[in-house]
C-alpha positions as CSV (number, residue, x, y, z in Angstrom):
1,I,0.0,0.0,0.0
2,G,1.4,3.4,-0.9
3,T,3.4,4.3,-3.9
4,Q,6.1,6.6,-2.7
5,G,8.7,6.8,0.2
6,P,10.8,4.1,1.8
7,A,9.5,0.6,1.9
8,L,8.3,-0.8,5.2
9,I,7.4,-4.5,5.7
10,C,5.1,-5.3,8.6
11,M,5.5,-8.9,10.2
12,P,2.5,-10.2,11.8
13,G,2.3,-12.2,15.1
14,A,1.0,-15.7,15.9
15,M,-2.3,-16.5,14.3
16,G,-2.0,-13.0,12.7
17,T,-2.7,-11.8,9.2
18,A,-1.7,-8.4,7.6
19,E,-5.2,-7.0,8.3
20,T,-5.8,-8.3,11.8
21,D,-2.4,-7.3,13.1
22,F,-1.5,-4.2,11.2
23,G,-4.8,-2.7,9.8
24,P,-4.3,0.7,11.3
25,Q,-0.6,0.8,10.1
26,L,-1.4,-0.2,6.6
27,R,-4.0,2.6,6.3
28,S,-2.1,5.2,8.2
29,L,1.6,4.8,7.2
30,C,1.0,4.5,3.5
31,D,1.0,8.3,3.1
32,A,4.7,8.3,3.7
33,F,5.9,4.6,3.0
34,Q,5.4,1.8,0.6
35,V,3.8,-0.5,3.3
36,V,3.9,-4.2,2.7
37,S,2.5,-7.0,4.9
38,F,1.5,-10.6,4.3
39,D,-0.3,-13.5,5.8
40,P,2.6,-15.8,6.9
41,R,2.3,-19.3,5.5
42,G,-0.5,-21.4,7.2
43,Y,-2.2,-18.2,8.4
44,G,-5.1,-16.3,7.1
45,Q,-5.4,-16.3,3.2
46,S,-2.0,-18.3,3.0
47,R,-3.9,-21.5,3.5
48,P,-4.1,-24.4,2.8
49,P,-2.2,-26.1,4.2
50,R,-2.7,-25.3,7.9
51,R,0.2,-23.8,9.7
52,T,3.0,-26.0,10.9
53,F,5.4,-25.2,13.7
54,P,8.9,-26.7,13.2
55,T,11.4,-25.3,15.6
56,D,12.8,-23.0,12.9
57,F,9.4,-21.5,11.9
58,Y,10.6,-18.0,12.9
59,Q,13.4,-18.2,10.4
60,R,10.9,-19.6,7.8
61,D,8.7,-16.5,8.2
62,A,11.8,-14.2,8.0
63,D,13.0,-16.0,4.8
64,D,9.4,-15.6,3.3
65,A,9.5,-12.0,4.2
66,A,12.8,-11.4,2.5
67,A,11.7,-13.3,-0.6
68,I,8.5,-11.1,-0.8
69,M,10.5,-7.8,-0.7
70,D,12.9,-9.2,-3.3
71,A,10.1,-10.2,-5.5
72,L,8.6,-6.7,-5.2
73,G,11.9,-5.2,-6.2
74,H,12.8,-3.5,-2.9
75,K,16.5,-3.5,-2.4
76,S,16.4,-1.7,0.8
77,Y,13.5,-1.5,3.4
78,N,12.5,-1.0,7.0
79,V,11.1,-3.8,9.1
80,M,8.4,-3.7,11.8
81,G,7.3,-6.7,13.7
82,W,4.8,-7.6,16.5
83,S,4.8,-10.5,18.8
84,D,6.1,-13.6,16.9
85,G,6.5,-11.2,14.0
86,A,9.1,-9.2,16.2
87,I,11.2,-12.3,16.5
88,S,11.1,-13.0,12.8
89,A,11.8,-9.2,12.2
90,V,15.1,-9.5,14.2
91,L,16.0,-12.7,12.3
92,L,15.3,-10.9,9.0
93,A,17.3,-7.8,9.9
94,A,20.2,-10.0,11.0
95,A,20.1,-12.0,7.8
96,K,19.6,-9.0,5.5
97,K,21.8,-6.3,7.0
98,Q,22.6,-4.5,3.8
99,A,18.8,-4.4,2.9
100,T,17.5,-3.4,6.4
101,E,17.4,0.3,7.0
102,K,15.7,0.5,10.4
103,L,13.9,-2.0,12.7
104,V,10.9,-1.4,15.0
105,I,9.8,-4.4,17.3
106,F,7.3,-4.8,20.0
107,G,5.6,-7.7,21.9
108,G,8.2,-10.3,20.9
109,N,10.6,-12.5,23.0
110,A,14.3,-12.5,22.9
111,Y,14.2,-16.1,24.3
112,M,11.8,-18.6,25.8
113,S,12.0,-19.4,29.5
114,A,10.0,-21.4,32.0
115,S,8.2,-18.2,32.9
116,D,7.4,-17.5,29.3
117,L,5.9,-20.9,28.9
118,E,3.8,-20.6,32.0
119,A,2.4,-17.2,30.5
120,F,1.6,-18.9,27.1
121,E,0.3,-22.0,28.8
122,A,-2.3,-19.9,30.6
123,T,-3.7,-19.0,27.2
124,R,-3.9,-22.5,25.7
125,D,-7.6,-22.6,26.0
126,I,-9.0,-20.0,23.7
127,A,-12.0,-19.7,25.9
128,S,-9.7,-17.9,28.3
129,W,-8.9,-15.2,25.7
130,S,-10.5,-11.8,25.7
131,Q,-13.6,-11.4,23.6
132,R,-11.7,-9.0,21.4
133,M,-9.0,-11.7,20.6
134,R,-11.7,-14.4,19.9
135,D,-13.6,-12.1,17.7
136,T,-10.4,-11.2,15.7
137,H,-9.3,-14.8,15.1
138,L,-12.4,-17.1,15.2
139,P,-13.9,-15.6,11.9
140,V,-10.6,-16.4,10.3
141,Y,-9.9,-19.9,11.6
142,G,-13.1,-21.3,13.0
143,D,-12.5,-24.7,14.4
144,E,-8.9,-24.7,13.4
145,L,-8.0,-22.0,15.9
146,Q,-7.7,-24.2,19.1
147,P,-5.6,-27.0,17.7
148,M,-3.4,-24.5,15.9
149,W,-2.8,-22.4,19.0
150,S,-2.1,-25.6,20.9
151,D,0.5,-26.5,18.3
152,A,2.2,-23.2,18.7
153,I,2.5,-23.7,22.5
154,D,3.9,-27.2,22.1
155,A,6.4,-25.7,19.6
156,W,7.6,-23.1,22.2
157,G,8.1,-25.9,24.7
158,R,10.2,-27.8,22.1
159,I,12.3,-24.7,21.5
160,V,13.1,-24.5,25.3
161,K,13.7,-28.3,25.5
162,E,15.8,-28.6,22.2
163,Q,17.4,-25.1,21.9
164,G,17.7,-23.9,25.4
165,G,15.2,-21.3,24.6
166,D,17.4,-19.1,22.4
167,I,15.2,-17.8,19.5
168,C,17.0,-14.7,18.4
169,M,19.5,-13.5,21.0
170,K,22.7,-14.1,18.8
171,Q,21.2,-12.5,15.9
172,A,19.8,-9.5,17.9
173,K,23.4,-8.7,19.2
174,S,24.6,-8.8,15.6
175,L,22.2,-6.0,14.3
176,T,23.7,-2.9,12.9
177,C,20.6,-1.0,11.9
178,P,18.9,1.7,14.1
179,T,16.4,0.0,16.2
180,L,13.3,1.1,18.2
181,V,11.8,-1.2,20.9
182,L,8.3,-0.5,22.1
183,H,6.6,-2.2,25.0
184,G,3.2,-2.0,26.8
185,A,3.8,-2.1,30.5
186,K,0.6,-4.2,31.1
187,D,1.6,-6.8,28.5
188,V,1.0,-10.2,30.2
189,I,2.1,-12.2,27.1
190,C,5.5,-10.6,26.5
191,L,7.2,-10.1,29.9
192,S,9.0,-6.9,30.4
193,E,12.4,-8.6,30.6
194,H,12.3,-9.1,26.8
195,P,12.2,-5.4,25.6
196,Q,14.6,-4.7,28.3
197,W,16.9,-7.3,26.9
198,F,16.5,-6.1,23.4
199,S,17.3,-2.5,24.4
200,E,20.3,-3.5,26.3
201,N,21.7,-5.9,23.6
202,I,20.9,-4.5,20.3
203,P,23.6,-1.9,19.6
204,G,22.3,1.5,19.8
205,A,18.5,0.5,20.3
206,R,16.2,3.0,21.9
207,M,13.1,1.9,23.9
208,H,9.7,3.5,24.7
209,V,7.2,2.1,27.2
210,F,3.5,2.8,26.9
211,E,2.4,2.6,30.6
212,N,-1.2,1.7,29.8
213,G,-0.3,-0.5,26.8
214,K,-1.0,-4.1,26.7
215,H,0.1,-6.8,24.1
216,N,-1.7,-5.0,21.3
217,L,-0.4,-1.6,22.1
218,H,-0.1,-0.6,18.4
219,L,-3.9,-1.3,17.8
220,R,-5.0,0.3,21.1
221,F,-2.8,3.4,20.7
222,A,-2.6,3.3,16.9
223,D,-2.3,7.0,16.3
224,E,0.5,7.5,18.9
225,V,2.4,4.5,17.8
226,N,2.1,5.4,14.1
227,A,3.3,8.9,14.7
228,M,6.3,7.6,16.7
229,V,7.2,4.9,14.1
230,K,6.9,7.5,11.2
231,A,9.1,10.0,12.9
232,F,11.7,7.2,13.8
233,L,11.8,5.7,10.2
234,L,12.0,9.2,8.6
235,E,14.6,10.6,11.0
236,G,17.7,11.6,9.0
237,K,15.9,11.4,5.6
């Protein structure tokens, strides 16, 4: 969306699609950017087949995003990721350093710990989700939503068991692009230790906390987030 300005790819989170996860950004940021997003494989309109969760699925999403930008002819671009998409965004920026101009991440983990698994496990039954979350995802997936979400939680458990929980720490430390880390202080999905880790370990990263923000801070505070992202990405242009 948008025909002028720098390119920006938006990376959706778990169960997410371009529209459910970045609708306000797609509509607002297209005045200054060529905004790209996609339904990751197995999500939304990128079905069938249904989503699978091998332990390298974050890298798979990063590779898919890079292929999309290459196919669109974007030799350089900005990257923004939310939740699971933030993890894949870090992997994309690390793998495509020459192409990545700037990075914005929020709601994503640097690693998976026992505490993180407990937080995810508490959401395994989608009946425990907020009405807003159910209303967002049930129309997209219907009866597939519960087994798909359970598969995702099982995959996070395997990442902890087989990889020691490291999902993007090494790659984050290697980043060379300017990075903005956002966090909602009331986020119960992404614990505050993760944005803090990113801000301390990504060279030159800056961090902003939304005191009343939850996991979906960019949807709840869309105008404020969009203005902040726009200013950051255009800084120095």
